[in-house]
C-alpha positions as CSV (number, residue, x, y, z in Angstrom):
1,X,75.1,85.2,108.5
2,X,76.0,86.5,112.0
3,X,73.8,89.6,112.6
4,X,76.6,91.3,114.7
5,X,79.3,90.8,112.1
6,X,79.7,93.6,109.4
7,X,78.8,92.6,106.0
8,X,81.6,92.3,103.5
9,X,80.3,95.3,101.4
10,X,80.4,97.5,104.6
11,X,84.0,96.5,105.2
12,X,84.8,97.5,101.5
13,X,82.8,100.7,101.9
14,X,84.8,101.6,105.1
15,X,88.1,100.7,103.3
16,X,87.1,102.8,100.2
17,X,86.1,105.7,102.6
18,X,89.4,105.5,104.4
19,X,91.4,105.6,101.0
20,X,89.3,108.6,99.9
21,X,89.9,110.5,103.0
22,X,93.8,109.8,102.9
23,X,93.9,110.8,99.1
24,X,91.8,114.0,100.1
25,X,94.2,114.9,102.7
26,X,97.2,114.2,100.5
27,X,95.7,116.4,97.7
28,X,95.0,119.2,100.2
29,X,98.5,119.2,101.6
30,X,100.1,119.2,98.1
31,X,97.8,122.0,97.0
32,X,98.7,124.2,99.9
33,X,102.4,123.3,99.6
34,X,102.4,124.3,95.8
35,X,100.4,127.6,96.5
36,X,103.1,128.5,99.1
37,X,105.9,127.7,96.7
38,X,104.2,129.8,94.0
39,X,103.8,132.7,96.2
40,X,107.3,132.5,97.5
41,X,108.5,132.6,93.8
42,X,106.5,135.6,93.3
43,X,107.9,137.3,96.4
44,X,111.4,136.5,95.4
45,X,110.9,137.5,91.8
46,X,110.3,141.0,93.0
47,X,106.7,141.2,92.1
48,X,104.3,143.0,94.7
49,X,103.6,140.5,97.5
50,X,102.3,140.7,101.0
51,X,104.2,139.2,103.9
52,X,101.0,138.6,105.8
53,X,99.7,136.7,102.7
54,X,102.9,134.6,102.8
55,X,102.3,133.8,106.6
56,X,98.6,132.9,105.9
57,X,99.8,130.5,103.1
58,X,102.6,129.1,105.5
59,X,99.9,128.4,108.2
60,X,97.6,126.8,105.6
61,X,100.3,124.5,104.4
62,X,101.5,123.6,107.7
63,X,97.9,122.9,108.9
64,X,97.1,120.6,105.9
65,X,100.4,118.8,106.6
66,X,99.7,118.3,110.3
67,X,96.2,116.9,109.4
68,X,97.7,114.5,107.0
69,X,100.3,113.3,109.6
70,X,97.6,112.9,112.3
71,X,95.4,110.8,110.1
72,X,98.3,108.7,108.9
73,X,99.5,108.2,112.5
74,X,96.0,107.3,113.7
75,X,95.7,104.7,111.0
76,X,99.0,103.0,111.5
């Protein structure tokens, strides 16, 4: 075995970690998007809602989507 070459289990661990990170980012982006959609429905339904909360949810959703895009772009 070449001491400078990564062991096969190290490569598998790295691949697993990469898949985990991608799934985590996808889950976060979906969660933020769904929260925003629910809040918008509340707002349009006439229930009390705050415009500042809506902006906060929009920023969180946009940020999660941007992190996912950056990650996917860096890996492709």
